[in-house]
A tleap script that builds the chain and sets N, CA, C and O, in Angstrom:
source leaprc.protein.ff14SB
mol = sequence {
  NMET LYS THR SER LEU GLU ASP LEU LEU ALA
  GLY LEU PRO PRO GLN GLU GLY ASN GLY GLY
  GLN PRO LEU ALA ALA SER ILE ALA ALA ALA
  ARG PRO ALA PRO SER LEU ARG GLU THR GLN
  ILE ASP ARG THR THR ALA ASN ALA ARG ARG
  VAL VAL ASP ASP GLU THR LEU LEU ARG ALA
  GLU LYS THR ALA ALA LEU LYS ALA ALA ARG
  GLU LYS ARG ASP LEU ARG GLY GLU CGLY
}
set mol.1.N position { 50.322 123.659 34.397 }
set mol.1.CA position { 51.178 122.883 35.272 }
set mol.1.C position { 52.142 122.070 34.423 }
set mol.1.O position { 51.729 121.237 33.615 }
set mol.2.N position { 53.411 122.318 34.613 }
set mol.2.CA position { 54.440 121.578 33.890 }
set mol.2.C position { 54.819 120.338 34.682 }
set mol.2.O position { 54.888 120.352 35.911 }
set mol.3.N position { 55.058 119.276 33.946 }
set mol.3.CA position { 55.463 118.027 34.581 }
set mol.3.C position { 56.950 117.810 34.307 }
set mol.3.O position { 57.399 117.951 33.170 }
set mol.4.N position { 57.692 117.477 35.318 }
set mol.4.CA position { 59.115 117.217 35.132 }
set mol.4.C position { 59.331 115.723 34.899 }
set mol.4.O position { 58.443 114.910 35.156 }
set mol.5.N position { 60.483 115.385 34.425 }
set mol.5.CA position { 60.826 113.989 34.167 }
set mol.5.C position { 60.749 113.167 35.454 }
set mol.5.O position { 60.287 112.026 35.440 }
set mol.6.N position { 61.200 113.744 36.556 }
set mol.6.CA position { 61.168 113.020 37.827 }
set mol.6.C position { 59.732 112.718 38.243 }
set mol.6.O position { 59.458 111.659 38.808 }
set mol.7.N position { 58.804 113.657 37.963 }
set mol.7.CA position { 57.393 113.416 38.282 }
set mol.7.C position { 56.836 112.264 37.449 }
set mol.7.O position { 56.068 111.443 37.950 }
set mol.8.N position { 57.221 112.209 36.191 }
set mol.8.CA position { 56.737 111.143 35.309 }
set mol.8.C position { 57.298 109.777 35.714 }
set mol.8.O position { 56.611 108.760 35.616 }
set mol.9.N position { 58.546 109.768 36.166 }
set mol.9.CA position { 59.206 108.513 36.510 }
set mol.9.C position { 58.895 108.056 37.930 }
set mol.9.O position { 59.284 106.952 38.311 }
set mol.10.N position { 58.201 108.875 38.728 }
set mol.10.CA position { 57.956 108.548 40.126 }
set mol.10.C position { 57.134 107.273 40.276 }
set mol.10.O position { 57.347 106.528 41.232 }
set mol.11.N position { 56.217 107.001 39.379 }
set mol.11.CA position { 55.369 105.818 39.509 }
set mol.11.C position { 55.989 104.552 38.962 }
set mol.11.O position { 55.419 103.473 39.130 }
set mol.12.N position { 57.129 104.645 38.317 }
set mol.12.CA position { 57.779 103.468 37.731 }
set mol.12.C position { 58.648 102.758 38.758 }
set mol.12.O position { 59.223 103.399 39.637 }
set mol.13.N position { 58.744 101.435 38.649 }
set mol.13.CA position { 59.648 100.722 39.572 }
set mol.13.C position { 61.095 101.076 39.253 }
set mol.13.O position { 61.408 101.434 38.117 }
set mol.14.N position { 61.975 100.980 40.237 }
set mol.14.CA position { 63.383 101.318 39.986 }
set mol.14.C position { 64.004 100.356 38.977 }
set mol.14.O position { 63.660 99.176 38.916 }
set mol.15.N position { 64.912 100.889 38.204 }
set mol.15.CA position { 65.613 100.073 37.217 }
set mol.15.C position { 66.755 99.340 37.892 }
set mol.15.O position { 67.309 99.800 38.891 }
set mol.16.N position { 67.094 98.201 37.333 }
set mol.16.CA position { 68.173 97.406 37.900 }
set mol.16.C position { 69.482 97.715 37.182 }
set mol.16.O position { 69.490 98.033 35.993 }
set mol.17.N position { 70.570 97.618 37.905 }
set mol.17.CA position { 71.884 97.710 37.302 }
set mol.17.C position { 72.445 99.113 37.184 }
set mol.17.O position { 73.593 99.270 36.769 }
set mol.18.N position { 71.678 100.147 37.534 }
set mol.18.CA position { 72.212 101.496 37.442 }
set mol.18.C position { 71.870 102.321 38.675 }
set mol.18.O position { 71.835 103.549 38.604 }
set mol.19.N position { 71.622 101.677 39.782 }
set mol.19.CA position { 71.326 102.369 41.023 }
set mol.19.C position { 69.976 103.055 41.040 }
set mol.19.O position { 69.762 103.984 41.819 }
set mol.20.N position { 69.064 102.612 40.191 }
set mol.20.CA position { 67.734 103.189 40.176 }
set mol.20.C position { 67.634 104.492 39.420 }
set mol.20.O position { 66.570 105.112 39.414 }
set mol.21.N position { 68.705 104.930 38.782 }
set mol.21.CA position { 68.696 106.178 38.023 }
set mol.21.C position { 68.258 105.895 36.580 }
set mol.21.O position { 68.473 104.791 36.078 }
set mol.22.N position { 67.653 106.872 35.917 }
set mol.22.CA position { 67.296 106.682 34.504 }
set mol.22.C position { 68.542 106.413 33.673 }
set mol.22.O position { 69.612 106.961 33.938 }
set mol.23.N position { 68.392 105.576 32.680 }
set mol.23.CA position { 69.521 105.261 31.812 }
set mol.23.C position { 69.866 106.463 30.951 }
set mol.23.O position { 68.975 107.142 30.439 }
set mol.24.N position { 71.146 106.724 30.793 }
set mol.24.CA position { 71.608 107.824 29.953 }
set mol.24.C position { 71.648 107.353 28.507 }
set mol.24.O position { 71.946 106.192 28.227 }
set mol.25.N position { 71.346 108.261 27.601 }
set mol.25.CA position { 71.402 107.930 26.182 }
set mol.25.C position { 72.855 107.715 25.783 }
set mol.25.O position { 73.746 108.442 26.222 }
set mol.26.N position { 73.075 106.738 24.972 }
set mol.26.CA position { 74.416 106.418 24.524 }
set mol.26.C position { 74.605 106.952 23.113 }
set mol.26.O position { 73.739 106.784 22.254 }
set mol.27.N position { 75.727 107.587 22.881 }
set mol.27.CA position { 76.008 108.101 21.539 }
set mol.27.C position { 76.170 106.941 20.576 }
set mol.27.O position { 75.736 107.027 19.427 }
set mol.28.N position { 76.789 105.854 21.024 }
set mol.28.CA position { 76.997 104.695 20.156 }
set mol.28.C position { 75.662 104.068 19.769 }
set mol.28.O position { 75.536 103.542 18.664 }
set mol.29.N position { 74.673 104.109 20.642 }
set mol.29.CA position { 73.380 103.525 20.325 }
set mol.29.C position { 72.647 104.353 19.281 }
set mol.29.O position { 71.852 103.811 18.514 }
set mol.30.N position { 72.898 105.642 19.240 }
set mol.30.CA position { 72.227 106.514 18.282 }
set mol.30.C position { 72.878 106.448 16.906 }
set mol.30.O position { 72.238 106.773 15.906 }
set mol.31.N position { 74.117 106.041 16.843 }
set mol.31.CA position { 74.860 105.988 15.592 }
set mol.31.C position { 74.522 104.693 14.861 }
set mol.31.O position { 74.522 103.631 15.484 }
set mol.32.N position { 74.234 104.746 13.559 }
set mol.32.CA position { 73.955 103.507 12.830 }
set mol.32.C position { 75.206 102.638 12.751 }
set mol.32.O position { 76.329 103.138 12.696 }
set mol.33.N position { 74.987 101.350 12.747 }
set mol.33.CA position { 76.112 100.422 12.675 }
set mol.33.C position { 76.757 100.525 11.301 }
set mol.33.O position { 76.053 100.659 10.300 }
set mol.34.N position { 78.073 100.467 11.233 }
set mol.34.CA position { 78.726 100.543 9.926 }
set mol.34.C position { 78.404 99.292 9.107 }
set mol.34.O position { 78.439 98.169 9.611 }
set mol.35.N position { 78.097 99.515 7.860 }
set mol.35.CA position { 77.778 98.368 7.008 }
set mol.35.C position { 79.080 97.723 6.541 }
set mol.35.O position { 80.072 98.401 6.272 }
set mol.36.N position { 79.048 96.431 6.455 }
set mol.36.CA position { 80.224 95.713 5.990 }
set mol.36.C position { 80.303 95.855 4.477 }
set mol.36.O position { 79.303 95.698 3.776 }
set mol.37.N position { 81.448 96.140 3.999 }
set mol.37.CA position { 81.622 96.296 2.562 }
set mol.37.C position { 81.687 94.925 1.911 }
set mol.37.O position { 82.411 94.037 2.363 }
set mol.38.N position { 80.934 94.772 0.866 }
set mol.38.CA position { 80.918 93.510 0.140 }
set mol.38.C position { 81.898 93.629 -1.025 }
set mol.38.O position { 81.786 94.528 -1.858 }
set mol.39.N position { 82.845 92.723 -1.068 }
set mol.39.CA position { 83.845 92.776 -2.129 }
set mol.39.C position { 83.308 92.100 -3.381 }
set mol.39.O position { 82.276 91.429 -3.349 }
set mol.40.N position { 84.013 92.286 -4.465 }
set mol.40.CA position { 83.623 91.682 -5.741 }
set mol.40.C position { 83.627 90.163 -5.636 }
set mol.40.O position { 82.746 89.509 -6.194 }
set mol.41.N position { 84.587 89.594 -4.941 }
set mol.41.CA position { 84.638 88.133 -4.805 }
set mol.41.C position { 83.455 87.627 -3.991 }
set mol.41.O position { 82.943 86.538 -4.253 }
set mol.42.N position { 83.011 88.415 -2.996 }
set mol.42.CA position { 81.831 88.029 -2.219 }
set mol.42.C position { 80.587 88.001 -3.106 }
set mol.42.O position { 79.775 87.080 -3.017 }
set mol.43.N position { 80.441 89.023 -3.968 }
set mol.43.CA position { 79.291 89.057 -4.881 }
set mol.43.C position { 79.357 87.903 -5.868 }
set mol.43.O position { 78.340 87.270 -6.150 }
set mol.44.N position { 80.544 87.622 -6.396 }
set mol.44.CA position { 80.702 86.528 -7.349 }
set mol.44.C position { 80.380 85.195 -6.693 }
set mol.44.O position { 79.702 84.358 -7.289 }
set mol.45.N position { 80.855 84.989 -5.479 }
set mol.45.CA position { 80.586 83.750 -4.759 }
set mol.45.C position { 79.092 83.585 -4.495 }
set mol.45.O position { 78.547 82.493 -4.658 }
set mol.46.N position { 78.438 84.660 -4.090 }
set mol.46.CA position { 76.999 84.601 -3.820 }
set mol.46.C position { 76.224 84.269 -5.094 }
set mol.46.O position { 75.291 83.466 -5.064 }
set mol.47.N position { 76.608 84.882 -6.206 }
set mol.47.CA position { 75.934 84.597 -7.476 }
set mol.47.C position { 76.173 83.159 -7.917 }
set mol.47.O position { 75.254 82.498 -8.401 }
set mol.48.N position { 77.392 82.673 -7.756 }
set mol.48.CA position { 77.690 81.294 -8.139 }
set mol.48.C position { 76.897 80.313 -7.288 }
set mol.48.O position { 76.376 79.325 -7.805 }
set mol.49.N position { 76.800 80.573 -5.997 }
set mol.49.CA position { 76.024 79.684 -5.132 }
set mol.49.C position { 74.555 79.707 -5.504 }
set mol.49.O position { 73.881 78.678 -5.460 }
set mol.50.N position { 74.052 80.888 -5.872 }
set mol.50.CA position { 72.651 81.003 -6.281 }
set mol.50.C position { 72.390 80.165 -7.542 }
set mol.50.O position { 71.376 79.472 -7.631 }
set mol.51.N position { 73.303 80.233 -8.505 }
set mol.51.CA position { 73.152 79.458 -9.743 }
set mol.51.C position { 73.195 77.964 -9.440 }
set mol.51.O position { 72.374 77.202 -9.951 }
set mol.52.N position { 74.142 77.548 -8.617 }
set mol.52.CA position { 74.262 76.124 -8.281 }
set mol.52.C position { 73.022 75.651 -7.526 }
set mol.52.O position { 72.527 74.552 -7.779 }
set mol.53.N position { 72.518 76.464 -6.604 }
set mol.53.CA position { 71.311 76.090 -5.859 }
set mol.53.C position { 70.103 75.974 -6.783 }
set mol.53.O position { 69.292 75.060 -6.636 }
set mol.54.N position { 69.983 76.901 -7.736 }
set mol.54.CA position { 68.879 76.835 -8.694 }
set mol.54.C position { 68.957 75.571 -9.549 }
set mol.54.O position { 67.946 74.910 -9.786 }
set mol.55.N position { 70.171 75.238 -10.012 }
set mol.55.CA position { 70.344 74.037 -10.819 }
set mol.55.C position { 70.047 72.779 -10.004 }
set mol.55.O position { 69.468 71.825 -10.524 }
set mol.56.N position { 70.439 72.774 -8.738 }
set mol.56.CA position { 70.164 71.636 -7.869 }
set mol.56.C position { 68.661 71.454 -7.676 }
set mol.56.O position { 68.164 70.328 -7.686 }
set mol.57.N position { 67.943 72.552 -7.500 }
set mol.57.CA position { 66.497 72.490 -7.347 }
set mol.57.C position { 65.829 71.959 -8.619 }
set mol.57.O position { 64.935 71.115 -8.548 }
set mol.58.N position { 66.261 72.450 -9.770 }
set mol.58.CA position { 65.699 71.963 -11.036 }
set mol.58.C position { 65.980 70.467 -11.230 }
set mol.58.O position { 65.111 69.716 -11.670 }
set mol.59.N position { 67.192 70.053 -10.898 }
set mol.59.CA position { 67.556 68.639 -11.036 }
set mol.59.C position { 66.700 67.775 -10.116 }
set mol.59.O position { 66.266 66.692 -10.508 }
set mol.60.N position { 66.455 68.251 -8.892 }
set mol.60.CA position { 65.625 67.487 -7.955 }
set mol.60.C position { 64.184 67.404 -8.460 }
set mol.60.O position { 63.544 66.360 -8.328 }
set mol.61.N position { 63.668 68.494 -9.038 }
set mol.61.CA position { 62.309 68.460 -9.587 }
set mol.61.C position { 62.209 67.497 -10.764 }
set mol.61.O position { 61.239 66.746 -10.872 }
set mol.62.N position { 63.208 67.514 -11.648 }
set mol.62.CA position { 63.202 66.592 -12.789 }
set mol.62.C position { 63.288 65.145 -12.315 }
set mol.62.O position { 62.600 64.270 -12.840 }
set mol.63.N position { 64.133 64.900 -11.323 }
set mol.63.CA position { 64.279 63.544 -10.791 }
set mol.63.C position { 62.967 63.059 -10.187 }
set mol.63.O position { 62.579 61.908 -10.390 }
set mol.64.N position { 62.281 63.925 -9.447 }
set mol.64.CA position { 61.003 63.548 -8.837 }
set mol.64.C position { 59.958 63.267 -9.910 }
set mol.64.O position { 59.178 62.324 -9.777 }
set mol.65.N position { 59.931 64.072 -10.973 }
set mol.65.CA position { 58.969 63.846 -12.051 }
set mol.65.C position { 59.256 62.531 -12.769 }
set mol.65.O position { 58.332 61.781 -13.086 }
set mol.66.N position { 60.518 62.252 -13.023 }
set mol.66.CA position { 60.874 60.990 -13.683 }
set mol.66.C position { 60.541 59.788 -12.803 }
set mol.66.O position { 60.073 58.766 -13.305 }
set mol.67.N position { 60.773 59.899 -11.512 }
set mol.67.CA position { 60.459 58.811 -10.592 }
set mol.67.C position { 58.956 58.559 -10.562 }
set mol.67.O position { 58.513 57.410 -10.567 }
set mol.68.N position { 58.171 59.639 -10.530 }
set mol.68.CA position { 56.711 59.486 -10.519 }
set mol.68.C position { 56.230 58.839 -11.818 }
set mol.68.O position { 55.346 57.983 -11.792 }
set mol.69.N position { 56.805 59.241 -12.947 }
set mol.69.CA position { 56.425 58.646 -14.235 }
set mol.69.C position { 56.800 57.167 -14.288 }
set mol.69.O position { 56.041 56.351 -14.809 }
set mol.70.N position { 57.973 56.822 -13.749 }
set mol.70.CA position { 58.411 55.422 -13.714 }
set mol.70.C position { 57.478 54.584 -12.852 }
set mol.70.O position { 57.091 53.482 -13.241 }
set mol.71.N position { 57.114 55.103 -11.683 }
set mol.71.CA position { 56.197 54.378 -10.789 }
set mol.71.C position { 54.839 54.214 -11.428 }
set mol.71.O position { 54.221 53.157 -11.298 }
set mol.72.N position { 54.363 55.227 -12.111 }
set mol.72.CA position { 53.057 55.143 -12.813 }
set mol.72.C position { 53.138 54.090 -13.910 }
set mol.72.O position { 52.218 53.289 -14.071 }
set mol.73.N position { 54.234 54.087 -14.665 }
set mol.73.CA position { 54.411 53.100 -15.728 }
set mol.73.C position { 54.469 51.687 -15.148 }
set mol.73.O position { 53.871 50.766 -15.705 }
set mol.74.N position { 55.182 51.508 -14.038 }
set mol.74.CA position { 55.310 50.184 -13.433 }
set mol.74.C position { 53.975 49.689 -12.883 }
set mol.74.O position { 53.705 48.489 -12.921 }
set mol.75.N position { 53.140 50.586 -12.374 }
set mol.75.CA position { 51.841 50.185 -11.863 }
set mol.75.C position { 50.920 49.718 -12.994 }
set mol.75.O position { 50.089 48.835 -12.781 }
set mol.76.N position { 51.052 50.287 -14.171 }
set mol.76.CA position { 50.245 49.903 -15.319 }
set mol.76.C position { 50.738 48.595 -15.932 }
set mol.76.O position { 50.024 47.956 -16.704 }
set mol.77.N position { 51.935 48.212 -15.592 }
set mol.77.CA position { 52.468 46.949 -16.091 }
set mol.77.C position { 53.199 47.087 -17.411 }
set mol.77.O position { 53.442 46.082 -18.079 }
set mol.78.N position { 53.551 48.274 -17.801 }
set mol.78.CA position { 54.275 48.474 -19.044 }
set mol.78.C position { 55.766 48.340 -18.774 }
set mol.78.O position { 56.240 48.405 -17.640 }
set mol.79.N position { 56.461 48.153 -19.856 }
set mol.79.CA position { 57.878 48.272 -19.758 }
set mol.79.C position { 58.630 47.049 -19.604 }
set mol.79.O position { 59.858 47.086 -19.514 }
savepdb mol mol.pdb
quit
């Protein structure tokens, strides 16, 4: 016994927005989206931002370590 698509869909509630008919496959949906080309300036900018962010993180870590050392020194009464 072969089952047709209509037999399989008979138990499903009707779909909204298309008159209750099964949705048709879209060619655009099957096609992969075009990738945006990244230019050399985009790569350079991304690398520069990465370097600046890394340096900012290191500076913040050093500042936190120095602050903790200063607070520890002040609690001991040195200085």
